[in-house]
C-alpha positions as CSV (number, residue, x, y, z in Angstrom):
1,M,38.4,196.0,116.7
2,N,40.0,193.9,113.9
3,Q,38.0,193.1,111.0
4,R,38.2,189.7,109.7
5,R,38.8,189.6,106.1
6,S,36.1,187.9,104.2
7,R,37.3,186.7,100.8
8,R,35.3,185.7,97.8
9,P,35.8,182.1,96.7
10,A,38.3,182.0,93.9
11,P,36.6,181.2,90.6
12,R,37.4,178.0,89.3
13,P,38.8,177.8,85.7
14,P,37.0,175.4,83.3
15,E,36.9,171.7,83.9
16,G,40.0,170.0,82.6
17,T,42.3,172.8,83.1
18,P,45.8,171.7,84.3
19,A,46.9,172.7,87.6
20,P,48.7,176.2,87.9
21,A,52.0,174.3,88.3
22,E,51.7,172.2,85.1
23,L,50.6,175.3,83.1
24,A,53.7,177.2,84.4
25,R,55.8,174.2,83.1
26,M,54.1,174.5,80.0
27,A,54.8,178.2,79.6
28,R,58.4,177.8,80.7
29,S,58.9,175.1,78.2
30,G,57.5,177.2,75.3
31,L,59.5,180.5,76.3
32,A,62.8,178.6,77.0
33,A,64.4,180.0,74.0
34,A,63.4,183.5,75.0
35,A,64.6,183.0,78.7
36,R,67.8,181.8,77.3
37,V,68.3,185.1,75.2
38,A,67.1,187.1,78.2
39,R,69.7,185.5,80.7
40,W,72.3,186.1,78.2
41,A,71.4,189.8,77.7
42,D,71.4,190.0,81.5
43,A,75.0,188.8,81.7
44,A,76.5,190.5,78.6
45,L,74.7,193.8,78.5
46,G,74.6,194.8,82.2
47,P,76.0,198.1,83.4
48,G,79.0,199.1,81.3
49,G,78.4,196.7,78.6
50,D,77.6,197.5,74.9
51,S,74.4,199.1,73.6
52,A,71.7,196.6,72.9
53,T,69.7,198.5,70.3
54,A,70.7,200.6,67.2
55,D,67.7,202.9,67.1
56,G,66.3,203.3,70.5
57,K,63.2,201.4,69.7
58,A,64.1,198.2,71.2
59,T,65.2,196.7,67.9
60,L,68.2,194.5,68.5
61,S,71.6,196.0,67.0
62,D,73.4,194.0,64.2
63,A,76.4,193.7,66.4
64,T,74.7,192.5,69.5
65,A,72.4,190.0,67.4
66,E,75.9,188.6,65.9
67,R,77.6,188.5,69.5
68,A,74.3,186.7,70.9
69,A,74.4,184.3,68.1
70,R,77.9,183.2,68.4
71,A,77.4,182.7,72.2
72,L,74.2,180.8,72.0
73,D,75.0,178.7,68.8
74,L,72.1,180.4,67.0
75,T,71.5,182.5,63.8
76,P,70.9,186.3,64.2
77,A,67.5,185.8,62.9
78,Q,66.7,183.2,65.8
79,V,68.4,185.5,68.3
80,R,66.2,188.5,67.0
81,A,62.9,186.3,67.2
82,D,63.7,185.1,70.7
83,W,64.7,188.6,71.7
84,D,61.3,189.9,70.5
85,T,59.6,187.2,72.5
86,A,61.4,187.9,75.4
87,R,60.4,191.5,75.4
88,L,56.7,190.8,74.8
89,A,56.7,188.4,77.8
90,G,58.5,190.9,79.9
91,L,61.6,188.9,80.4
92,I,63.6,191.9,79.0
93,E,62.9,195.7,79.4
94,V,64.6,198.0,76.9
95,H,65.1,201.7,77.5
96,G,66.6,203.6,74.8
97,D,69.8,201.7,73.7
98,S,70.1,199.6,76.9
99,A,68.4,196.5,78.1
100,R,67.9,195.2,81.3
101,P,66.2,192.1,83.0
102,G,62.6,192.2,83.7
103,W,61.2,191.4,87.1
104,R,59.8,188.0,85.6
105,L,63.4,186.9,84.6
106,R,64.4,187.4,88.2
107,A,61.5,185.2,89.4
108,W,61.5,182.8,86.4
109,D,62.6,179.6,88.3
110,R,60.7,180.1,91.6
111,D,57.4,182.0,90.9
112,D,54.8,180.1,88.7
113,S,52.7,183.2,88.8
114,A,55.3,185.4,87.2
115,V,55.8,182.8,84.5
116,L,52.1,182.6,83.7
117,R,51.7,186.5,83.9
118,G,54.6,186.7,81.2
119,W,52.9,184.2,78.9
120,V,49.6,186.0,79.3
121,A,51.6,189.1,78.5
122,L,53.0,187.3,75.3
123,C,49.5,185.9,74.2
124,D,48.1,189.5,74.5
125,A,50.6,190.9,72.1
126,W,50.0,187.9,69.4
127,S,49.6,190.7,66.8
128,L,53.1,191.9,67.4
129,A,54.6,188.5,67.5
130,H,53.8,187.5,64.0
131,P,54.0,190.4,61.1
132,E,50.6,190.9,59.5
133,P,50.1,190.7,55.9
134,E,51.7,193.9,54.1
135,E,49.2,194.0,51.4
136,Y,46.1,194.9,53.7
137,E,45.5,198.2,55.2
138,A,46.2,198.9,58.8
139,A,42.4,199.6,59.5
140,A,41.3,196.0,58.2
141,V,44.2,194.4,60.4
142,A,42.9,196.3,63.4
143,E,39.3,195.2,62.9
144,V,40.3,191.5,62.8
145,V,42.7,192.1,66.1
146,T,39.5,193.7,67.8
147,A,37.4,190.9,66.7
148,M,39.8,188.1,67.8
149,P,38.8,188.1,71.5
150,Q,35.2,186.9,70.5
151,V,36.7,184.1,68.3
152,L,39.0,182.9,71.0
153,S,36.0,182.9,73.4
154,F,33.9,180.8,70.9
155,L,36.9,178.4,70.7
156,Q,37.2,178.2,74.3
157,L,33.3,177.4,74.7
158,S,33.6,174.8,72.1
159,A,36.3,172.9,74.1
160,G,37.7,171.2,71.0
161,P,38.5,171.5,67.4
162,V,36.4,174.2,65.4
163,P,36.4,174.3,61.4
164,V,38.0,177.3,60.2
165,S,34.9,178.2,58.1
166,Q,32.9,178.3,61.3
167,L,35.5,180.9,62.7
168,L,35.3,182.9,59.4
169,D,31.6,183.1,59.8
170,L,31.8,184.2,63.2
171,L,34.7,186.8,62.4
172,Q,32.7,188.3,59.5
173,Q,29.9,188.6,61.6
174,R,31.8,190.6,64.4
175,V,33.5,192.8,61.7
176,T,30.3,193.7,60.2
177,E,29.1,194.5,63.7
178,L,32.0,196.7,64.5
179,R,31.4,198.6,61.1
180,T,27.8,199.1,62.0
181,E,28.5,200.3,65.5
182,R,30.8,203.1,63.9
183,C,28.0,203.7,61.3
184,E,30.2,202.8,58.5
185,V,27.7,202.6,55.8
186,D,27.6,203.4,52.2
187,Y,24.5,205.5,51.4
188,A,25.0,205.3,47.6
189,P,21.8,203.6,46.2
190,P,22.5,200.0,44.8
191,P,22.1,199.9,40.9
192,E,18.3,198.7,41.1
193,A,17.6,201.9,43.4
194,S,19.4,204.3,40.7
195,R,16.9,202.9,38.2
196,S,13.8,203.2,40.5
197,S,14.0,204.9,43.6
198,D,10.7,203.2,44.7
199,A,11.8,199.9,44.2
200,P,12.0,197.9,47.4
201,G,15.4,196.9,48.5
202,P,16.8,194.2,50.4
203,D,15.9,194.5,54.3
204,T,19.0,195.2,56.1
205,S,17.3,195.9,59.2
206,Q,18.6,192.7,60.6
207,A,22.1,193.7,60.3
208,A,21.7,196.0,63.4
209,G,20.6,192.9,65.2
210,A,23.8,190.9,64.3
211,R,24.7,188.8,67.3
212,S,28.2,189.8,69.0
213,G,28.8,186.0,70.1
214,P,27.2,182.7,71.2
215,G,24.3,183.5,73.4
216,A,24.4,187.1,73.0
217,E,21.2,189.3,72.8
218,P,20.3,190.6,69.4
219,R,20.4,194.4,69.0
220,P,16.9,196.1,68.6
221,R,16.0,196.5,65.0
222,V,16.4,200.0,63.6
223,P,13.9,200.9,60.6
224,L,16.0,202.5,57.7
225,Q,14.6,204.8,55.3
226,R,14.8,204.2,51.5
227,P,16.9,204.0,49.8
228,R,18.3,201.5,52.1
229,P,22.0,201.8,52.8
230,A,24.1,198.8,52.1
231,L,26.4,197.9,55.1
232,A,30.1,198.1,54.3
233,A,30.9,194.4,53.3
234,P,34.1,193.4,55.0
235,A,34.8,190.5,52.4
236,A,34.4,193.2,49.5
237,D,36.9,195.6,51.1
238,A,39.5,193.2,52.5
239,P,38.8,189.5,52.2
240,L,38.8,188.2,55.7
241,E,40.1,184.7,55.0
242,P,43.8,185.5,54.6
243,L,43.7,187.8,57.7
244,L,42.0,185.1,59.7
245,D,44.7,182.7,58.7
246,W,47.4,185.3,59.9
247,A,45.5,185.7,63.3
248,L,45.4,181.8,63.8
249,R,49.1,181.4,62.7
250,A,50.2,184.2,65.0
251,L,48.1,182.8,67.9
252,A,49.6,179.4,67.2
253,S,53.2,180.9,67.1
254,V,52.9,181.9,70.6
255,G,51.4,178.8,71.8
256,A,47.6,179.7,72.3
257,L,46.2,177.3,69.8
258,T,47.2,174.6,67.3
259,Y,46.0,175.3,63.4
260,G,46.0,172.8,60.9
261,D,43.9,170.6,58.5
262,G,41.3,173.3,58.4
263,Q,40.5,173.6,62.0
264,A,41.9,175.4,65.1
265,T,42.0,174.2,68.8
266,L,42.9,176.3,71.9
267,T,45.9,174.7,73.8
268,P,45.3,174.2,77.6
269,L,47.4,177.5,78.1
270,G,45.3,179.3,75.5
271,S,42.3,178.1,77.0
272,W,43.3,179.1,80.7
273,A,44.5,182.7,79.4
274,V,41.0,183.3,77.8
275,W,39.4,182.3,81.1
276,V,41.8,184.8,82.9
277,K,40.8,187.7,80.6
278,L,37.1,186.9,81.0
279,E,37.6,187.0,84.9
280,Q,39.3,190.2,84.8
281,I,36.5,191.7,82.8
282,C,34.0,190.3,85.4
283,V,36.2,191.9,88.3
284,A,36.4,195.0,86.5
285,A,32.6,195.3,86.0
286,Q,31.9,194.7,89.6
287,S,33.6,197.8,91.0
288,P,31.6,198.8,94.1
289,A,32.3,202.4,93.9
290,G,32.6,203.1,90.3
291,N,36.3,204.3,90.3
292,I,37.7,202.1,87.5
293,E,38.3,204.9,84.9
294,Q,39.8,207.5,87.5
295,G,43.7,208.0,87.7
296,A,45.3,206.4,90.9
297,E,44.8,209.5,93.0
298,D,41.3,210.0,92.4
299,M,40.6,206.3,92.8
300,L,42.5,206.2,96.3
301,R,40.6,209.4,97.2
302,G,37.4,207.6,96.6
303,C,38.4,204.5,98.6
304,A,39.4,206.6,101.6
305,Q,35.9,206.3,103.3
306,L,35.4,202.6,102.2
307,R,35.8,199.9,104.8
308,P,39.0,197.7,104.1
309,N,37.2,194.8,102.4
310,A,35.4,197.3,100.0
311,A,38.4,199.1,99.3
312,R,40.4,195.8,98.5
313,A,37.6,195.1,96.1
314,E,37.8,198.5,94.4
315,Y,41.5,198.0,94.2
316,R,41.2,194.7,92.4
317,A,38.5,196.2,90.0
318,W,40.9,199.2,89.2
319,L,43.8,197.1,88.8
320,A,42.1,194.5,86.4
321,A,41.3,197.2,84.1
322,R,44.4,198.5,83.1
323,P,48.0,196.8,82.7
324,V,50.0,196.0,85.7
325,G,53.0,197.8,85.1
326,S,51.4,201.3,84.4
327,A,49.2,200.6,87.5
328,V,51.9,200.2,89.9
329,T,53.9,203.2,88.6
330,E,50.8,205.4,89.0
331,L,50.2,204.2,92.5
332,I,53.8,204.9,93.5
333,D,53.5,208.4,92.0
334,A,50.5,209.0,94.0
335,A,52.2,207.8,97.0
336,R,54.9,210.4,96.4
337,G,52.4,213.3,96.8
338,E,51.9,215.3,99.9
339,D,48.7,213.5,101.2
340,A,49.8,211.1,103.8
341,L,46.5,209.2,103.6
342,L,47.0,208.6,99.8
343,R,50.5,207.4,100.6
344,G,49.2,204.5,103.0
345,L,46.3,203.7,100.7
346,A,48.6,203.4,97.6
347,F,50.8,200.6,99.4
348,E,47.6,198.8,100.6
349,A,46.6,198.8,96.7
350,L,50.1,197.5,96.0
351,R,49.5,194.8,98.6
352,V,46.6,193.6,96.1
353,V,49.1,193.7,93.2
354,G,51.6,191.4,95.0
355,A,54.7,190.0,93.4
356,P,54.5,192.1,90.0
357,A,55.1,195.3,92.1
358,E,58.2,194.1,94.0
359,P,60.8,195.5,91.5
360,E,59.0,199.1,91.5
361,V,58.5,199.1,95.3
362,R,62.4,197.9,95.7
363,T,63.4,201.2,93.6
364,V,61.8,203.4,96.3
365,L,63.9,202.2,99.1
366,D,66.1,205.2,98.8
367,E,63.4,207.7,98.9
368,P,62.9,208.8,102.7
369,T,59.1,209.4,102.3
370,L,58.4,206.0,100.9
371,R,61.0,204.0,102.6
372,P,59.0,202.7,105.6
373,Y,56.1,201.9,103.7
374,A,58.4,199.9,101.0
375,L,60.2,198.1,103.8
376,L,56.8,197.0,105.5
377,W,55.5,195.9,102.1
378,L,58.4,193.8,101.4
379,A,58.4,192.2,104.6
380,E,55.0,191.2,104.2
381,H,55.7,190.2,100.9
382,D,58.5,187.9,102.1
383,G,56.1,186.2,104.5
384,A,56.4,188.2,107.7
385,D,53.3,188.4,109.7
386,P,51.7,191.9,109.2
387,E,51.7,192.2,113.1
388,D,55.4,191.8,113.3
389,A,56.6,193.4,110.0
390,H,57.4,196.8,111.7
391,E,60.4,195.0,113.3
392,V,62.2,195.6,110.0
393,L,62.0,199.2,110.5
394,T,64.8,201.3,112.5
395,R,63.7,203.4,115.5
396,E,63.9,206.5,113.3
397,E,62.0,205.0,110.3
398,A,59.2,203.8,112.7
399,T,59.1,207.4,114.3
400,W,58.9,208.8,110.8
401,L,56.0,206.5,109.9
402,W,54.2,207.5,113.2
403,V,54.3,211.1,112.2
404,D,53.1,210.3,108.7
405,T,50.2,208.3,109.8
406,A,49.3,210.8,112.3
407,A,49.3,213.5,109.5
408,A,46.9,211.3,107.6
409,V,44.6,211.2,110.7
410,A,44.8,215.0,111.4
411,D,43.9,215.7,107.8
412,H,41.0,213.1,107.2
413,G,40.1,211.8,110.7
414,E,38.8,212.6,114.0
415,A,40.3,213.9,117.1
416,P,39.8,210.6,119.1
417,L,41.9,208.7,116.4
418,L,44.7,210.9,116.7
419,V,44.6,210.7,120.6
420,R,44.5,206.8,120.3
421,H,47.5,206.9,117.6
422,L,49.7,207.9,120.6
423,E,49.2,204.1,121.7
424,S,51.0,202.8,118.5
425,A,54.4,204.9,118.8
426,V,57.4,202.6,119.8
427,Q,58.6,205.2,122.4
428,P,57.4,203.9,125.9
429,T,56.7,207.5,127.2
430,V,55.2,210.8,125.7
431,P,58.5,212.8,126.3
432,A,60.4,210.1,124.6
433,L,58.1,210.4,121.7
434,L,58.3,214.0,121.5
435,T,62.2,214.1,121.5
436,E,62.4,211.7,118.8
437,V,59.5,213.1,116.6
438,R,61.6,216.6,116.8
439,A,64.6,214.8,115.7
440,V,63.2,212.8,112.8
441,G,62.5,215.9,110.6
442,H,59.3,215.1,109.0
443,P,57.7,218.0,107.1
444,R,54.4,217.7,108.9
445,T,55.7,217.7,112.4
446,V,54.6,220.9,113.5
447,Q,51.0,220.4,112.1
448,V,50.7,217.0,113.7
449,L,51.9,218.2,117.2
450,V,49.5,221.1,117.2
451,A,46.6,218.9,116.2
452,L,47.5,216.4,119.0
453,A,47.7,219.2,121.5
454,A,44.4,220.6,120.5
455,A,42.7,216.9,120.6
456,H,44.2,215.4,123.8
457,P,41.9,215.8,126.9
458,D,44.9,215.9,129.5
459,P,45.8,219.8,129.7
460,A,49.4,219.0,131.1
461,L,50.3,216.8,128.2
462,A,48.7,219.0,125.8
463,K,50.9,221.9,127.0
464,A,54.0,219.8,126.5
465,V,52.9,218.9,123.1
466,R,52.3,222.6,122.0
467,R,55.7,223.5,123.6
468,A,57.2,220.8,121.4
469,A,55.7,222.2,118.4
470,F,56.7,225.6,119.2
471,Q,60.4,224.6,119.4
472,V,60.1,222.6,116.0
473,H,58.5,225.6,114.5
474,R,61.4,227.9,115.8
475,G,64.1,225.5,114.5
476,G,64.8,224.0,118.1
């Protein structure tokens, strides 16, 4: 009995957010220079071309920068800046001293979702797109980077210009809260306390209740023994005004906001990106089975007993909690294992990923173990009806997939399921199926046939299956 897919209504972005097509147009416009350099690299630095980098760390070599500048009528500095933007947006992938186009570049002109994912990736990397002030310690910069998502959320809630002074207050509050959570307190008594340890000090118990943002609940007060520790003051260690100025300029450089005249305003793209991140956090928090923190293999095992809709919800939550590139790699690695059930579930999870998984899925077409799954995935991705997708498989590939699925049923299912699995074979008769199963060379053929013989109620058919298993075992 087929289960109908019940889909949660897609959450709507904030009122006034442009349509996805318009957002994609804005993103393409903002990333046009980066896409131009990426296309040049694709054409000029392909297989057999010159090395793109000099240090194996994605830094564009001087020779390549000069060459691109001449070809594109730019300065080498402009080329380097556009190169870095293209890398952060996923338009270029650098491996050692060679560069290759990212999957987003291939889909740039036809896939709005690919463009928007690229822009969100760049927005996430805003702190890399604009160098931080050199005079400040890395720890102070890291605190500001950690605190900025809350500042951006406040900007989105404000839905308009916000004075920088107000953002600075929020940033100071958040950095203080981060230090409080790490118990970064100075237990040296203040000067007054050094003269009289019994002198009452300022009440700092409110600091533990600092709000984490608009509408957030205050933390419970924690009474402190005297002498009262003074909370580490971020303004005393590293003034936050220049660091906030750097962060706002960096976010403006990637197009997330506008900054000037003492105020900042999120752009439509920036507001949409903040909303996307909040939605991802909400999805990740709704994991029905609690597998978010597991690796791909353990997550898939945890989903094996779930109904299809619940499993898809778990896949979405797991994917929302990690970068899509590493998640796809992890799922494909899990599919390469010996457990056929995990192989099938991994490709179900990749169906939830959608377009971003396409390049990685194509790379496994040469692997016999994964080829049938990859072909079906690509057929469905290209619009084929799932009921008809099997038509892209050759007879041999379909038989191999039948054995692999039977192995999953034999390992994890019940005997009646294995018997019913016979009906899904492409061969019209059991003898024909046995002949082709023996010829396909699946490593689990013997175990599958033995399990099928033990499960089938027809003695004559069971005997024929056992004979086939014995012949395969003997190499016949």
